N, C-alpha and C positions, 0 to 999 in steps of 0.2 A: 387541340381543337382550334379552328379559325376564329379570329376575333371578329365578332359580328359588328362591332363598332367601326371597323375598318373595311374599306371597299375590297372585294375580291380582286385578285390579279392573276395574270398569266405571264409566263416568261418564255420568250421566243429566241431562238438562236438568230444571230445577225452576223453570220460569217464565222471565221475561226477564232476571232478575238473580241467578240462583242455579243451582248444580249440586250433584249428590249423587255423591260418590265411594263406591261400594259394593264392599267387599272381603269381605263376609260369605259364608261357606261353610255347609255343613250343620251344623258344630259351631263354637261360639264359640272364638276364639283369643285368648289373652292377648297373644301376640307381635304379632298384628295390631292389637290395641287400643293397645298401646304405640306402634306406628307411626302410628296415627290421631292420638294425642295429640301426637306430635312434628310431624306435618304441620300440625295445627291451630295449634300454637305459632308455626311459621314463617310461616304465612299471616296470623296476627293482627298480625304486625309490618309487613305490607304495606299501604300507604296506601289502596289501592283495595278492600280487604276490609272489609266492614261487620260481618260476624259469621261465626263458625265454630261449628257445633253438632255435637259428637261424639255418634254413636249407637253401637250395638253393632256394631263392625266396619264402620262407615260414617261419613261426614262430610258434613254439609251446609255449603256455602260460599255466603254471600250477598255479592255484590260490587256496586260502583258501576258501572252500565252506561255511565255517561258517561265513565268513565276506562279501561275495558277491555272485553273481549268474551268470549263463551263459549269460542271457540277458544284465546284467550290464557290463560285460566284453566285450561282443560283441559291445556294444555302445561305450565304451572307445576305442576299437581297431579302429572302424570306424572313430572316431574323430581324433585320432592320425594319422591315415593313410592320412587324409585330411590336417592336419596342421603341422606335424613334418617336420623339415628340414633334408634332407638326410645327413647321416654321413659318412665321409671318415675315414678309419683307416689306419694310416701309420705304417706298420709293418716292420719287419726285412727282410733282403735279405738272403735267404738260398740257398746254392749250394749243390746238391746231386750228387755224382758220380754213374753212372749206368753201369753195364755190360749188354749190349743188346744181344738178340738172344741166340742161343745155348740152353744148359740146363736151363740157367737163364731166357730166354725169349722164351718159346716154342711156343707162338702164334705170334711171330713177322712176320714170313713168311706168315701165313694165313691172318693176318690183312693187310699186305702189298698187298696181292693179292686182297682182298676185296676192298681196296681203289684204286686199279689200280696203285700202286707205287712199287718201289723196296724196300727191307728192308733198304738199305742205305738211301733212300729218307725219309722213316719213321723216322729213327734215326735223320736225319738232321732237319726235321720239329719239332720233339719232343724236341730236344736240342736247337733249335732256338726260342722256345716259352718261354714266362714268365708267370708263373702260379700264381694265387692268391688264398690263403686259404679263402674260403667264408663260410665254415661251417665245424664243427667237430662233428662227431657222427656216429651212426650205430654200432660201436664198439669202445672201448677206444682208443682215439688218431687218429681215421680214418679221414683223411682230404679230403674234396671235393674241388678239384682244378679247378677253372675256367681259361679259356685261351687256351684250346685245339684247335689247328688248325682244321678248319672244314674239311680239307682234310683227317684227321685222325679219323673222327667219324666212329664208327664201332659197330654194335649191340653186346650185350653180347652173350656168347656161348649158344647154344640151350640146351646143357647138362652141367650144372655147374660141376666144379671139387669138389671133396670131400675135397681138401686141396689146398689152395694157400699159399705158404710159406711167412713167415715174410720177409718184404723188397721187395716183388714183386712190380714192377712198372706196373701199370695196366691202361687199357682203357675200358670203357663201355659206349656205346652210344656216347654222347657228353661230357662225363666226364672223368677226369683223377684222379688217386690217387696212394697211396702207401699203401701196407698192413702193419698195425702196429703189427700184430700178425698172426700166422698161423691159417687159418679158411677156411670153404667152401666158394665158390663163383663162379659166372659166368663171371667175368670180364676177358678180354684178357690180358695175361701176356706178356709184350714185353721185360722185363729185370728185374734186381734185384739190389738193392742198400743196402749198409751197414748202411745207415742213420737210426738211431733208433728213432721211433716216440713216444714210450710210455714206461715209467719206473715208476712203482708204488712207488719206493723208493725216487723219486725226487719230488720237490715242485716248480712249478706245475709238474704233471706227464706227461703231453703232451709236446712234443718238439715243435710243431707248434702252432701258435695262429692266430686268425682271423686277416686278413689283411697282414699277411706275404706273401712275394713273394718267389717263388721257381723256380730255374733254374736247369735243368738236364745237366750233362756233361758226355760224353761217356768215359767209361774206355777203356784203350788200349786193353783189352782182349775181347772187344765186337765182336760179329759175325754178319756180314752184308751180 
């Protein structure tokens, strides 16, 4: 019988040598994420696993198809999901200074209007939150940050921008992040930081790690 204390999950094929365990519900769960990290740790110790990529309440598992099969991996995932002890990651505390609004945050006013808040209230809520890095992916160094105040949840733009500048501090739905490089996207830009997230010349190249906490501080030049 399924363990009612653990979130339900689905497993989807992701090509000939990968599967995606998806336990995401309508709301992000810290407990579920800790279980994702524990399952990833256990799988990384298995010789047929090539890579495990934790997402927000999901896990991509890439395996050696010459050593195992989809059904075998699915069975191992189900067993680990039922038995693994959730893992907490104690990360570093990171502070990033942000210039909110103006040219650096062109969507601050519209996001505030959508949320029924003033731009100043949006800044206050954003800077008073503590965010946790729960996944890195999508593009090199891109962090998915859990901890966004529910009063700041806002859908992504109906028409994505062709370019979001590196360092853009962004909100999309219930998620928050920072752009590690300049790229297209539909996230709402509320400010910009000089904190650099990715440098291919460094080892490791990503500035943030799973479990790190991030706090944002408003620059004196912010526009509210």
